[in-house]
VOKOL-662441 format. One record per residue: x, y, z of N, C-alpha, C in turn. Coordinates in steps of 0.1 Angstrom, whole numbers. Example, Ala and Ser with C-alpha at 12.3 -4.5 7.8 and 13.67 -1.06 7.14 Angstrom:
<pts>
((132, -57, 78), (123, -45, 78), (132, -33, 78))
((128, -22, 71), (137, -11, 71), (129, 0, 79))
</pts>
This chain:
<pts>
((-464, 618, -835), (-463, 630, -842), (-474, 635, -850))
((-479, 648, -847), (-489, 652, -856), (-489, 653, -870))
((-498, 649, -878), (-496, 650, -892), (-496, 663, -897))
((-486, 668, -906), (-490, 680, -913), (-502, 680, -924))
((-509, 690, -925), (-521, 691, -933), (-519, 701, -945))
((-521, 695, -956), (-521, 704, -968), (-533, 702, -977))
((-536, 714, -982), (-546, 714, -993), (-542, 717, -1006))
((-546, 712, -1018), (-543, 714, -1029), (-556, 713, -1039))
((-552, 714, -1053), (-563, 711, -1062), (-562, 697, -1067))
((-550, 694, -1071), (-546, 678, -1077), (-534, 674, -1070))
((-535, 661, -1067), (-523, 655, -1062), (-519, 646, -1073))
((-506, 645, -1078), (-501, 636, -1087), (-491, 626, -1078))
((-494, 614, -1080), (-485, 605, -1074), (-475, 599, -1084))
((-462, 603, -1082), (-452, 598, -1091), (-446, 611, -1099))
((-432, 610, -1097), (-425, 621, -1105), (-415, 615, -1115))
((-419, 606, -1122), (-414, 601, -1135), (-417, 610, -1146))
((-415, 608, -1158), (-418, 616, -1169), (-433, 618, -1171))
((-441, 609, -1168), (-455, 611, -1170), (-461, 622, -1160))
((-457, 619, -1146), (-462, 628, -1136), (-457, 641, -1138))
((-446, 642, -1141), (-440, 656, -1143), (-445, 663, -1154))
((-449, 656, -1165), (-455, 662, -1176), (-468, 667, -1173))
((-476, 658, -1166), (-490, 661, -1161), (-488, 674, -1150))
((-482, 675, -1142), (-479, 687, -1132), (-476, 699, -1141))
((-468, 698, -1152), (-464, 710, -1158), (-478, 714, -1166))
((-485, 704, -1173), (-498, 708, -1180), (-508, 714, -1171))
((-510, 709, -1159), (-519, 716, -1149), (-515, 729, -1145))
((-502, 731, -1140), (-497, 743, -1137), (-500, 753, -1150))
((-499, 750, -1162), (-498, 758, -1174), (-514, 763, -1174))
((-522, 757, -1168), (-536, 761, -1169), (-540, 766, -1155))
((-530, 770, -1147), (-533, 776, -1135), (-540, 767, -1124))
((-536, 754, -1122), (-540, 745, -1113), (-530, 744, -1104))
((-533, 744, -1089), (-524, 740, -1080), (-522, 724, -1079))
((-510, 719, -1080), (-506, 707, -1078), (-494, 704, -1070))
((-497, 691, -1062), (-486, 686, -1054), (-482, 673, -1061))
((-470, 670, -1064), (-464, 658, -1068), (-458, 650, -1057))
((-462, 638, -1053), (-457, 630, -1043), (-447, 618, -1050))
((-434, 619, -1044), (-425, 609, -1052), (-416, 602, -1040))
((-417, 589, -1040), (-408, 583, -1031), (-394, 584, -1030))
((-388, 586, -1042), (-375, 587, -1046), (-369, 601, -1040))
((-356, 601, -1037), (-352, 612, -1032), (-346, 621, -1042))
((-343, 616, -1054), (-338, 624, -1065), (-341, 618, -1078))
((-339, 624, -1088), (-344, 618, -1101), (-337, 607, -1105))
((-342, 599, -1114), (-335, 586, -1117), (-320, 589, -1123))
((-313, 579, -1121), (-298, 580, -1127), (-301, 569, -1140))
((-312, 560, -1141), (-312, 550, -1151), (-319, 555, -1163))
((-313, 554, -1174), (-320, 556, -1186), (-328, 545, -1191))
((-338, 541, -1185), (-349, 531, -1191), (-353, 534, -1203))
((-361, 544, -1205), (-367, 546, -1218), (-360, 559, -1225))
((-356, 557, -1239), (-347, 567, -1245), (-351, 571, -1256))
((-363, 568, -1260), (-370, 571, -1273), (-380, 580, -1274))
((-379, 591, -1283), (-392, 601, -1282), (-394, 599, -1295))
((-408, 597, -1298), (-412, 595, -1313), (-419, 610, -1316))
((-424, 609, -1331), (-427, 621, -1336), (-438, 629, -1331))
((-449, 622, -1328), (-459, 628, -1321), (-455, 636, -1306))
((-448, 629, -1300), (-443, 635, -1288), (-433, 646, -1289))
((-426, 646, -1299), (-416, 657, -1303), (-426, 669, -1306))
((-436, 666, -1315), (-445, 678, -1318), (-453, 684, -1306))
((-456, 676, -1295), (-462, 681, -1284), (-450, 690, -1277))
((-439, 685, -1275), (-428, 693, -1267), (-425, 703, -1274))
((-424, 704, -1287), (-422, 715, -1296), (-432, 727, -1293))
((-444, 722, -1292), (-458, 731, -1289), (-455, 738, -1275))
((-448, 732, -1267), (-445, 737, -1253), (-433, 744, -1251))
((-426, 747, -1263), (-414, 754, -1263), (-402, 748, -1255))
((-403, 735, -1254), (-392, 726, -1247), (-382, 719, -1256))
((-381, 721, -1269), (-370, 713, -1276), (-359, 719, -1275))
((-358, 732, -1271), (-343, 739, -1269), (-338, 731, -1258))
((-344, 729, -1248), (-339, 721, -1234), (-333, 709, -1237))
((-338, 704, -1248), (-332, 689, -1250), (-319, 688, -1260))
((-316, 701, -1263), (-304, 703, -1272), (-307, 698, -1287))
((-298, 688, -1291), (-298, 683, -1305), (-297, 667, -1303))
((-306, 662, -1297), (-304, 645, -1296), (-303, 640, -1310))
((-297, 627, -1309), (-296, 621, -1321), (-308, 616, -1325))
((-311, 617, -1340), (-322, 613, -1346), (-320, 601, -1355))
((-330, 591, -1354), (-330, 580, -1364), (-341, 578, -1371))
((-340, 577, -1385), (-351, 576, -1393), (-356, 561, -1393))
((-343, 553, -1393), (-347, 538, -1394), (-354, 532, -1378))
((-366, 527, -1378), (-371, 522, -1365), (-373, 507, -1369))
((-381, 502, -1362), (-384, 487, -1364), (-398, 482, -1359))
((-403, 472, -1365), (-415, 465, -1360), (-413, 451, -1356))
((-412, 449, -1343), (-408, 436, -1339), (-393, 431, -1342))
((-386, 440, -1346), (-371, 437, -1348), (-368, 437, -1363))
((-381, 440, -1372), (-377, 440, -1385), (-379, 455, -1391))
((-367, 458, -1397), (-365, 473, -1401), (-376, 480, -1407))
((-378, 491, -1401), (-390, 500, -1406), (-387, 516, -1408))
((-390, 521, -1419), (-386, 534, -1421), (-397, 543, -1415))
((-392, 551, -1408), (-402, 562, -1400), (-404, 574, -1405))
((-400, 576, -1419), (-400, 590, -1426), (-417, 592, -1429))
((-423, 602, -1422), (-436, 605, -1421), (-438, 620, -1423))
((-451, 624, -1426), (-453, 639, -1429), (-453, 645, -1412))
((-444, 649, -1407), (-443, 655, -1394), (-432, 667, -1395))
((-432, 675, -1385), (-421, 686, -1384), (-410, 679, -1376))
((-412, 665, -1372), (-401, 659, -1364), (-402, 643, -1367))
((-399, 639, -1381), (-401, 626, -1383), (-390, 617, -1377))
((-393, 604, -1377), (-382, 595, -1370), (-382, 593, -1354))
((-372, 589, -1349), (-372, 587, -1334), (-360, 593, -1329))
((-363, 600, -1318), (-351, 609, -1312), (-347, 601, -1299))
((-333, 599, -1300), (-327, 593, -1287), (-323, 603, -1276))
((-331, 601, -1265), (-330, 611, -1254), (-329, 601, -1240))
((-320, 603, -1233), (-318, 595, -1219), (-329, 599, -1212))
((-336, 589, -1203), (-345, 593, -1195), (-342, 603, -1183))
((-330, 602, -1180), (-324, 610, -1172), (-325, 626, -1175))
((-323, 628, -1188), (-323, 641, -1195), (-340, 645, -1195))
((-348, 636, -1199), (-362, 638, -1200), (-369, 641, -1189))
((-364, 636, -1177), (-370, 638, -1164), (-366, 652, -1160))
((-352, 655, -1161), (-347, 669, -1158), (-356, 679, -1164))
((-357, 680, -1176), (-363, 689, -1185), (-377, 693, -1180))
((-385, 680, -1178), (-400, 680, -1173), (-400, 687, -1159))
((-390, 683, -1151), (-391, 685, -1136), (-387, 700, -1136))
((-377, 707, -1143), (-375, 722, -1143), (-387, 728, -1149))
((-394, 722, -1158), (-407, 729, -1164), (-417, 730, -1153))
((-420, 719, -1149), (-432, 718, -1138), (-427, 728, -1126))
((-415, 729, -1121), (-413, 737, -1110), (-412, 750, -1115))
((-407, 753, -1127), (-407, 769, -1131), (-421, 774, -1132))
((-432, 767, -1134), (-445, 769, -1135), (-452, 768, -1120))
((-444, 765, -1112), (-452, 763, -1097), (-454, 753, -1093))
((-452, 743, -1099), (-457, 727, -1093), (-447, 724, -1080))
((-455, 720, -1070), (-448, 716, -1056), (-444, 702, -1058))
((-432, 697, -1059), (-427, 683, -1061), (-419, 678, -1048))
((-429, 671, -1040), (-426, 666, -1028), (-418, 652, -1028))
((-404, 653, -1027), (-397, 641, -1028), (-395, 634, -1014))
((-393, 622, -1015), (-392, 613, -1002), (-406, 613, -995))
((-416, 614, -1002), (-430, 613, -999), (-437, 599, -1004))
((-440, 592, -996), (-447, 579, -1000), (-460, 576, -996))
((-468, 574, -1007), (-483, 573, -1005), (-484, 563, -996))
((-495, 562, -984), (-497, 553, -975), (-512, 549, -977))
((-520, 558, -979), (-534, 555, -978), (-542, 567, -985))
((-553, 563, -989), (-561, 573, -996), (-577, 570, -993))
((-584, 581, -993), (-600, 580, -991), (-606, 589, -1000))
((-616, 585, -1008), (-624, 594, -1016), (-636, 598, -1010))
((-641, 610, -1012), (-655, 616, -1006), (-661, 622, -1019))
((-672, 628, -1016), (-679, 635, -1027), (-672, 646, -1033))
((-666, 653, -1025), (-659, 666, -1029), (-644, 665, -1031))
((-637, 656, -1025), (-622, 656, -1023), (-618, 643, -1023))
((-604, 641, -1023), (-596, 629, -1020), (-588, 632, -1009))
((-588, 623, -999), (-579, 625, -987), (-567, 616, -989))
((-556, 620, -988), (-544, 610, -989), (-535, 612, -977))
((-526, 602, -974), (-518, 603, -962), (-504, 598, -970))
((-493, 605, -967), (-481, 601, -972), (-470, 603, -959))
((-462, 593, -962), (-449, 594, -953), (-440, 602, -956))
((-436, 610, -951), (-427, 621, -955), (-414, 620, -946))
((-403, 628, -949), (-390, 627, -942), (-390, 631, -927))
((-402, 640, -924), (-403, 645, -910), (-414, 639, -905))
((-422, 630, -911), (-432, 626, -906), (-445, 625, -915))
((-457, 621, -908), (-469, 618, -920), (-474, 633, -926))
((-479, 631, -937), (-486, 642, -944), (-498, 641, -950))
((-510, 649, -943), (-522, 645, -947), (-526, 657, -959))
((-530, 652, -969), (-533, 662, -981), (-546, 661, -987))
((-554, 669, -987), (-568, 672, -991), (-568, 677, -1006))
((-572, 671, -1018), (-574, 676, -1029), (-587, 672, -1035))
((-587, 681, -1047), (-600, 679, -1054), (-599, 666, -1062))
((-588, 662, -1069), (-586, 651, -1077), (-572, 645, -1073))
((-571, 632, -1077), (-556, 625, -1074), (-556, 617, -1087))
((-543, 617, -1093), (-539, 611, -1105), (-528, 601, -1102))
((-529, 589, -1105), (-517, 578, -1102), (-509, 579, -1113))
((-497, 582, -1113), (-488, 582, -1124), (-473, 574, -1118))
((-477, 565, -1111), (-469, 558, -1102), (-462, 543, -1107))
((-465, 543, -1121), (-458, 531, -1126), (-466, 519, -1128))
((-459, 508, -1131), (-465, 495, -1134), (-468, 486, -1121))
((-462, 490, -1111), (-467, 486, -1098), (-473, 496, -1089))
((-482, 503, -1094), (-488, 516, -1088), (-494, 511, -1074))
((-490, 521, -1065), (-496, 521, -1053), (-510, 525, -1052))
((-512, 538, -1060), (-527, 540, -1062), (-536, 529, -1066))
((-531, 523, -1076), (-540, 512, -1081), (-541, 502, -1070))
((-532, 497, -1063), (-533, 488, -1054), (-542, 492, -1043))
((-540, 504, -1036), (-549, 510, -1026), (-563, 510, -1029))
((-565, 513, -1044), (-578, 514, -1048), (-585, 502, -1051))
((-576, 491, -1052), (-583, 477, -1058), (-588, 477, -1072))
((-581, 487, -1080), (-587, 489, -1093), (-586, 474, -1103))
((-594, 474, -1111), (-593, 461, -1120), (-583, 462, -1130))
((-572, 453, -1130), (-561, 455, -1141), (-559, 442, -1148))
((-568, 439, -1156), (-567, 426, -1164), (-557, 425, -1172))
((-553, 412, -1176), (-542, 410, -1186), (-534, 397, -1182))
((-521, 398, -1187), (-513, 386, -1184), (-499, 389, -1180))
((-493, 381, -1169), (-480, 384, -1167), (-470, 379, -1176))
((-457, 384, -1174), (-447, 379, -1184), (-444, 367, -1185))
((-444, 360, -1197), (-439, 348, -1201), (-426, 344, -1208))
((-420, 356, -1211), (-406, 357, -1217), (-402, 370, -1213))
((-388, 372, -1212), (-381, 384, -1209), (-369, 387, -1216))
((-365, 398, -1216), (-351, 402, -1221), (-342, 408, -1208))
((-330, 404, -1208), (-321, 410, -1198), (-314, 421, -1204))
((-311, 433, -1196), (-306, 444, -1204), (-294, 448, -1193))
((-285, 457, -1199), (-274, 461, -1191), (-267, 473, -1199))
((-263, 482, -1192), (-255, 494, -1197), (-240, 490, -1191))
((-230, 487, -1200), (-218, 482, -1197), (-208, 491, -1202))
((-198, 494, -1195), (-185, 501, -1196), (-175, 490, -1200))
((-165, 496, -1208), (-153, 489, -1209), (-152, 473, -1217))
((-162, 473, -1225), (-162, 461, -1233), (-163, 467, -1249))
((-157, 457, -1257), (-156, 461, -1271), (-162, 449, -1280))
((-175, 450, -1283), (-182, 440, -1290), (-188, 445, -1303))
((-192, 438, -1312), (-198, 444, -1324), (-213, 449, -1320))
((-217, 459, -1327), (-231, 464, -1326), (-240, 455, -1334))
((-251, 452, -1326), (-262, 442, -1330), (-273, 448, -1331))
((-283, 448, -1341), (-294, 453, -1342), (-306, 441, -1343))
((-310, 439, -1330), (-321, 428, -1331), (-315, 416, -1340))
((-303, 412, -1336), (-299, 400, -1344), (-304, 388, -1338))
((-311, 380, -1346), (-316, 366, -1343), (-305, 356, -1347))
((-299, 350, -1336), (-289, 341, -1336), (-297, 326, -1334))
((-290, 314, -1333), (-295, 303, -1333), (-302, 300, -1319))
((-297, 306, -1308), (-300, 305, -1295), (-309, 315, -1289))
((-310, 326, -1296), (-317, 337, -1289), (-314, 351, -1297))
((-319, 362, -1293), (-319, 374, -1297), (-309, 383, -1289))
((-302, 391, -1298), (-292, 399, -1292), (-290, 414, -1297))
((-289, 423, -1288), (-290, 436, -1294), (-278, 442, -1286))
((-269, 450, -1293), (-258, 458, -1287), (-257, 471, -1293))
((-256, 481, -1286), (-255, 495, -1291), (-244, 502, -1284))
((-235, 507, -1290), (-224, 515, -1281), (-229, 530, -1284))
((-228, 537, -1273), (-231, 550, -1272), (-218, 557, -1276))
((-220, 571, -1278), (-209, 580, -1278), (-200, 581, -1267))
((-203, 579, -1256), (-196, 579, -1245), (-189, 565, -1240))
((-190, 557, -1249), (-182, 544, -1248), (-191, 533, -1240))
((-201, 536, -1236), (-210, 527, -1229), (-218, 519, -1238))
((-218, 504, -1238), (-226, 496, -1246), (-237, 491, -1240))
((-250, 493, -1244), (-264, 488, -1239), (-263, 474, -1246))
((-265, 464, -1238), (-267, 450, -1244), (-283, 445, -1240))
((-287, 439, -1249), (-300, 433, -1245), (-301, 418, -1251))
((-307, 408, -1243), (-305, 395, -1247), (-317, 387, -1242))
((-321, 378, -1252), (-332, 370, -1248), (-329, 355, -1253))
((-329, 346, -1245), (-327, 332, -1248), (-339, 325, -1253))
((-341, 321, -1265), (-352, 313, -1271), (-358, 302, -1260))
((-369, 300, -1257), (-374, 291, -1249), (-374, 293, -1234))
((-366, 304, -1229), (-364, 306, -1217), (-376, 314, -1211))
((-381, 309, -1199), (-394, 314, -1193), (-391, 328, -1186))
((-399, 337, -1184), (-396, 350, -1175), (-395, 343, -1161))
((-386, 351, -1153), (-383, 347, -1139), (-393, 356, -1131))
((-400, 351, -1120), (-406, 359, -1110), (-397, 364, -1100))
((-393, 377, -1104), (-384, 384, -1097), (-386, 392, -1085))
((-379, 394, -1076), (-382, 404, -1065), (-371, 412, -1063))
((-361, 412, -1072), (-349, 423, -1075), (-346, 422, -1090))
((-338, 430, -1092), (-331, 430, -1107), (-321, 419, -1109))
((-319, 414, -1119), (-311, 402, -1122), (-294, 409, -1119))
((-286, 402, -1115), (-273, 406, -1116), (-265, 404, -1128))
((-253, 411, -1129), (-247, 412, -1140), (-241, 397, -1145))
((-239, 389, -1136), (-233, 376, -1137), (-245, 369, -1147))
((-256, 369, -1142), (-267, 364, -1151), (-267, 370, -1166))
((-265, 382, -1168), (-267, 389, -1181), (-256, 381, -1189))
((-245, 381, -1182), (-231, 376, -1189), (-233, 362, -1194))
((-237, 352, -1185), (-241, 339, -1189), (-249, 339, -1199))
((-259, 344, -1200), (-269, 345, -1210), (-264, 350, -1223))
((-259, 360, -1224), (-251, 368, -1234), (-243, 358, -1240))
((-233, 350, -1233), (-226, 341, -1238), (-230, 328, -1245))
((-241, 323, -1239), (-247, 312, -1244), (-256, 319, -1259))
((-258, 330, -1261), (-268, 332, -1273), (-254, 337, -1282))
((-245, 345, -1278), (-236, 351, -1289), (-222, 345, -1289))
((-218, 337, -1279), (-207, 330, -1276), (-196, 342, -1274))
((-200, 355, -1269), (-189, 365, -1265), (-189, 367, -1248))
((-178, 368, -1244), (-177, 371, -1230), (-176, 385, -1226))
((-185, 390, -1219), (-186, 404, -1215), (-183, 406, -1200))
((-178, 396, -1194), (-177, 398, -1180), (-167, 405, -1176))
((-159, 411, -1184), (-148, 420, -1178), (-152, 434, -1179))
((-165, 436, -1183), (-170, 449, -1184), (-175, 455, -1170))
((-177, 466, -1169), (-183, 472, -1155), (-197, 476, -1158))
((-207, 468, -1151), (-220, 472, -1153), (-224, 486, -1146))
((-231, 495, -1156), (-235, 507, -1149), (-250, 506, -1144))
((-257, 495, -1151), (-270, 494, -1147), (-276, 482, -1153))
((-282, 472, -1146), (-289, 461, -1151), (-304, 460, -1147))
((-310, 453, -1154), (-325, 452, -1155), (-330, 441, -1162))
((-344, 439, -1162), (-349, 428, -1170), (-364, 434, -1172))
((-370, 431, -1184), (-384, 435, -1187), (-390, 422, -1194))
((-401, 421, -1191), (-408, 408, -1199), (-420, 413, -1208))
((-428, 404, -1213), (-438, 406, -1223), (-452, 406, -1214))
((-451, 413, -1200), (-465, 413, -1196), (-474, 423, -1202))
((-487, 422, -1202), (-497, 430, -1209), (-509, 433, -1200))
((-512, 443, -1195), (-523, 447, -1186), (-527, 461, -1189))
((-541, 462, -1187), (-547, 475, -1190), (-557, 478, -1180))
((-559, 488, -1172), (-569, 490, -1164), (-583, 491, -1170))
((-593, 486, -1165), (-606, 485, -1170), (-611, 499, -1172))
((-610, 508, -1163), (-613, 521, -1162), (-601, 530, -1160))
((-599, 542, -1166), (-588, 551, -1162), (-593, 560, -1154))
((-607, 563, -1154), (-612, 571, -1142), (-620, 562, -1132))
((-618, 567, -1119), (-625, 560, -1108), (-630, 573, -1099))
((-641, 578, -1104), (-646, 591, -1096), (-635, 603, -1096))
((-629, 606, -1085), (-620, 615, -1083), (-605, 612, -1085))
((-604, 598, -1089), (-591, 593, -1092), (-589, 587, -1104))
((-578, 592, -1110), (-575, 588, -1125), (-561, 582, -1127))
((-559, 577, -1137), (-545, 571, -1139), (-541, 574, -1152))
((-525, 574, -1154), (-519, 577, -1166), (-506, 570, -1165))
((-502, 567, -1178), (-489, 562, -1180), (-489, 546, -1176))
((-478, 539, -1171), (-477, 526, -1169), (-487, 523, -1157))
((-491, 532, -1147), (-502, 529, -1138), (-514, 524, -1145))
((-516, 530, -1157), (-528, 525, -1164), (-528, 513, -1173))
((-515, 512, -1180), (-512, 502, -1188), (-499, 497, -1187))
((-498, 483, -1188), (-484, 477, -1186), (-482, 470, -1199))
((-471, 471, -1205), (-467, 468, -1219), (-451, 463, -1218))
((-445, 455, -1227), (-431, 456, -1228), (-428, 468, -1236))
((-418, 475, -1231), (-412, 486, -1237), (-404, 485, -1249))
((-411, 483, -1259), (-405, 479, -1272), (-406, 493, -1280))
((-394, 496, -1284), (-393, 510, -1294), (-400, 522, -1286))
((-399, 523, -1274), (-401, 536, -1266), (-418, 539, -1267))
((-425, 531, -1272), (-439, 533, -1272), (-446, 534, -1259))
((-441, 528, -1247), (-447, 530, -1235), (-445, 544, -1230))
((-432, 549, -1229), (-428, 564, -1226), (-439, 572, -1233))
((-439, 572, -1246), (-446, 581, -1257), (-461, 581, -1252))
((-466, 569, -1250), (-481, 567, -1247), (-483, 574, -1234))
((-475, 570, -1225), (-478, 578, -1211), (-476, 593, -1211))
((-468, 598, -1220), (-467, 615, -1221), (-479, 619, -1226))
((-483, 613, -1239), (-495, 617, -1243), (-508, 615, -1236))
((-508, 604, -1227), (-518, 606, -1217), (-519, 616, -1210))
((-508, 621, -1202), (-506, 633, -1195), (-511, 646, -1203))
((-508, 646, -1215), (-512, 659, -1223), (-528, 659, -1226))
((-533, 647, -1228), (-548, 646, -1231), (-554, 650, -1217))
((-551, 643, -1204), (-557, 645, -1192), (-555, 660, -1186))
((-543, 667, -1189), (-539, 679, -1182), (-549, 690, -1185))
((-554, 693, -1197), (-562, 704, -1199), (-574, 704, -1196))
((-579, 690, -1195), (-594, 685, -1189), (-595, 687, -1175))
((-586, 681, -1169), (-587, 682, -1154), (-585, 696, -1150))
((-575, 704, -1156), (-576, 719, -1153), (-588, 726, -1154))
((-595, 724, -1165), (-607, 731, -1169), (-620, 726, -1159))
((-617, 712, -1155), (-628, 709, -1145), (-626, 714, -1132))
((-614, 716, -1128), (-612, 722, -1116), (-615, 736, -1115))
((-613, 742, -1125), (-616, 757, -1126), (-630, 759, -1129))
((-639, 749, -1128), (-652, 751, -1131), (-656, 756, -1145))
((-648, 755, -1155), (-650, 760, -1168), (-659, 748, -1177))
((-657, 736, -1172), (-664, 724, -1178), (-673, 717, -1169))
((-682, 708, -1174), (-686, 701, -1163), (-679, 688, -1160))
((-679, 680, -1149), (-672, 671, -1145), (-672, 658, -1154))
((-682, 657, -1163), (-682, 646, -1173), (-672, 646, -1183))
((-666, 660, -1184), (-654, 661, -1195), (-643, 650, -1192))
((-641, 648, -1178), (-630, 639, -1175), (-634, 624, -1180))
((-646, 620, -1182), (-649, 608, -1187), (-642, 606, -1202))
((-642, 618, -1209), (-638, 615, -1224), (-620, 612, -1224))
((-614, 614, -1211), (-601, 610, -1209), (-602, 594, -1212))
((-609, 588, -1203), (-609, 574, -1205), (-612, 568, -1217))
((-624, 573, -1225), (-631, 571, -1238), (-617, 570, -1248))
((-611, 580, -1247), (-602, 583, -1257), (-589, 576, -1254))
((-581, 576, -1242), (-570, 571, -1240), (-571, 557, -1239))
((-582, 551, -1232), (-582, 538, -1232), (-582, 531, -1246))
((-589, 537, -1254), (-587, 529, -1268), (-576, 531, -1274))
((-568, 542, -1273), (-553, 544, -1277), (-544, 534, -1270))
((-546, 531, -1258), (-538, 522, -1251), (-540, 508, -1255))
((-553, 504, -1257), (-557, 491, -1262), (-551, 488, -1276))
((-549, 498, -1284), (-544, 495, -1297), (-528, 494, -1296))
((-522, 501, -1288), (-507, 501, -1289), (-505, 488, -1281))
((-511, 483, -1271), (-507, 472, -1264), (-509, 460, -1275))
((-519, 461, -1282), (-521, 451, -1294), (-509, 449, -1302))
((-505, 462, -1307), (-494, 461, -1316), (-480, 456, -1308))
((-479, 460, -1297), (-467, 454, -1289), (-468, 439, -1286))
((-481, 434, -1284), (-481, 420, -1284), (-477, 414, -1295))
((-479, 419, -1307), (-476, 412, -1319), (-459, 413, -1321))
((-453, 425, -1318), (-439, 426, -1319), (-433, 419, -1310))
((-437, 417, -1296), (-431, 405, -1288), (-430, 392, -1292))
((-440, 387, -1301), (-440, 375, -1308), (-430, 373, -1318))
((-429, 386, -1325), (-420, 386, -1336), (-405, 386, -1331))
((-402, 392, -1319), (-391, 394, -1313), (-384, 383, -1305))
((-394, 377, -1297), (-389, 366, -1287), (-392, 352, -1291))
((-400, 351, -1303), (-404, 338, -1305), (-391, 331, -1312))
((-392, 319, -1311), (-379, 311, -1317), (-383, 307, -1332))
((-381, 295, -1335), (-385, 290, -1348), (-399, 293, -1352))
((-408, 294, -1342), (-421, 296, -1347), (-424, 308, -1351))
((-416, 319, -1349), (-416, 332, -1353), (-413, 333, -1367))
((-407, 324, -1373), (-400, 325, -1388), (-408, 329, -1398))
((-421, 321, -1399), (-431, 325, -1410), (-437, 339, -1407))
((-443, 341, -1395), (-449, 354, -1395), (-437, 366, -1399))
((-424, 365, -1393), (-414, 375, -1396), (-412, 374, -1412))
((-412, 363, -1418), (-409, 366, -1433), (-425, 372, -1439))
((-436, 370, -1435), (-447, 375, -1441), (-447, 390, -1437))
((-443, 395, -1427), (-442, 409, -1424), (-432, 415, -1432))
((-421, 410, -1433), (-408, 415, -1443), (-416, 418, -1456))
((-421, 407, -1460), (-428, 407, -1473), (-436, 419, -1476))
((-447, 420, -1465), (-456, 430, -1465), (-449, 444, -1466))
((-439, 446, -1459), (-433, 460, -1457), (-426, 464, -1471))
((-427, 455, -1481), (-421, 462, -1495), (-434, 471, -1499))
((-444, 471, -1493), (-457, 480, -1496), (-454, 493, -1489))
((-455, 504, -1498), (-453, 517, -1491), (-466, 521, -1483))
((-477, 515, -1485), (-490, 518, -1479), (-488, 509, -1464))
((-481, 497, -1464), (-480, 490, -1451), (-471, 498, -1442))
((-459, 501, -1448), (-447, 507, -1442), (-455, 521, -1435))
((-462, 528, -1444), (-464, 541, -1438), (-476, 539, -1425))
((-484, 528, -1428), (-495, 525, -1419), (-487, 521, -1403))
((-477, 512, -1403), (-472, 507, -1393), (-461, 520, -1388))
((-456, 526, -1396), (-447, 538, -1390), (-456, 549, -1382))
((-469, 552, -1387), (-477, 561, -1382), (-481, 556, -1370))
((-485, 542, -1370), (-488, 537, -1356), (-478, 537, -1344))
((-464, 534, -1347), (-453, 537, -1340), (-451, 548, -1336))
((-453, 559, -1343), (-450, 574, -1341), (-461, 581, -1333))
((-474, 574, -1333), (-483, 582, -1327), (-492, 593, -1335))
((-488, 591, -1350), (-494, 603, -1356), (-505, 598, -1363))
((-510, 586, -1361), (-524, 581, -1366), (-536, 580, -1357))
((-533, 586, -1345), (-544, 586, -1335), (-555, 594, -1340))
((-567, 591, -1338), (-577, 598, -1341), (-589, 594, -1333))
((-594, 603, -1325), (-605, 603, -1315), (-618, 602, -1320))
((-625, 591, -1318), (-639, 591, -1325), (-648, 603, -1320))
((-654, 610, -1329), (-664, 620, -1327), (-677, 616, -1334))
((-688, 615, -1327), (-701, 609, -1331), (-710, 621, -1337))
((-702, 625, -1351), (-711, 634, -1357), (-718, 629, -1369))
((-720, 616, -1371), (-726, 611, -1381), (-720, 614, -1396))
((-709, 620, -1397), (-703, 622, -1410), (-690, 614, -1413))
((-685, 608, -1403), (-671, 599, -1404), (-660, 607, -1412))
((-660, 620, -1413), (-646, 627, -1418), (-637, 623, -1413))
((-624, 620, -1420), (-614, 614, -1415), (-604, 625, -1407))
((-607, 637, -1409), (-599, 647, -1402), (-604, 649, -1387))
((-619, 646, -1384), (-622, 649, -1372), (-618, 640, -1360))
((-612, 646, -1351), (-605, 638, -1339), (-589, 634, -1343))
((-586, 639, -1354), (-572, 637, -1358), (-563, 648, -1352))
((-550, 646, -1351), (-541, 657, -1346), (-541, 668, -1353))
((-538, 680, -1347), (-536, 693, -1354), (-523, 698, -1347))
((-512, 695, -1356), (-498, 700, -1350), (-498, 714, -1346))
</pts>
């Protein structure tokens, strides 16, 4: 079968929140974009459910908050499971609980309304870069599709096909410890907020619809090299060993696991191919930082890529995307590594946890960590020889 041939300005691979946000940003600036997505429909799994203050400010600036309704807001966050007040100078302080299903729906509606072409059931199979274009081949529902674009952006997650096809250097470490997670219907157990018990860590949060999300880590248990998600029986067994509670009578709506893997691309830009979100950095999804980091990658890249495509700026502007966002990502990964130690460590984490708890009595320390978690302390270095603290900081 002859391949269908298409031309566009930018191909985005991946229609998760990051890819959809980027597509909307590109269209907002008049750039033609095709989004390739393997899945037939948006996710039904609410993996990431926390939006922080800086992301909410960005969504507000795009006129998107009304589409989210009135999501629950929590002022109390945490750092490695230790309570942390997130009250900060922002129009949207705290953390907002929004299911990923809703985030994707809002962002897809936004991208489509602006004219983005979202091609579902299209799986990237090959790519080739040239001096002026990127050539891609995708397997579609009716046969192969060849797309020629000025640029391509990989927003296809931690197991990125774009990254694999390109052979991009992705240094770091694989998971050594993991949390099991499940959304369960029909159980009645106490809510637990990062409760450290003798044998492990347990989290239980009952939602308004009666579904309880449980997360559990058994101290000393190594991460499993998985080829598929864990089954509910495994979650029940570990939960019972850690808490003494039997949740096996419940109905699992969704089960997965995540570990403390930590990797980051050496370069976010490879000529005409760029990366954003989990395709660029892999981290333990603690407190929603991974999702928020990725959405802010997309916003940083969107206008720069659109301006470059339109010829309004030199191509070298795209290098600032790597310079700015790689540094931010490196810092977020560092704080997540510390939090993973505090969360998943056994008795050896006792002294560090006691020290952090003591330090959090200081308003300055609380404010510093809260701003880091919320994304409000990001400052891009500008070499102007003045060092003024407002240069490179956010302007809501």
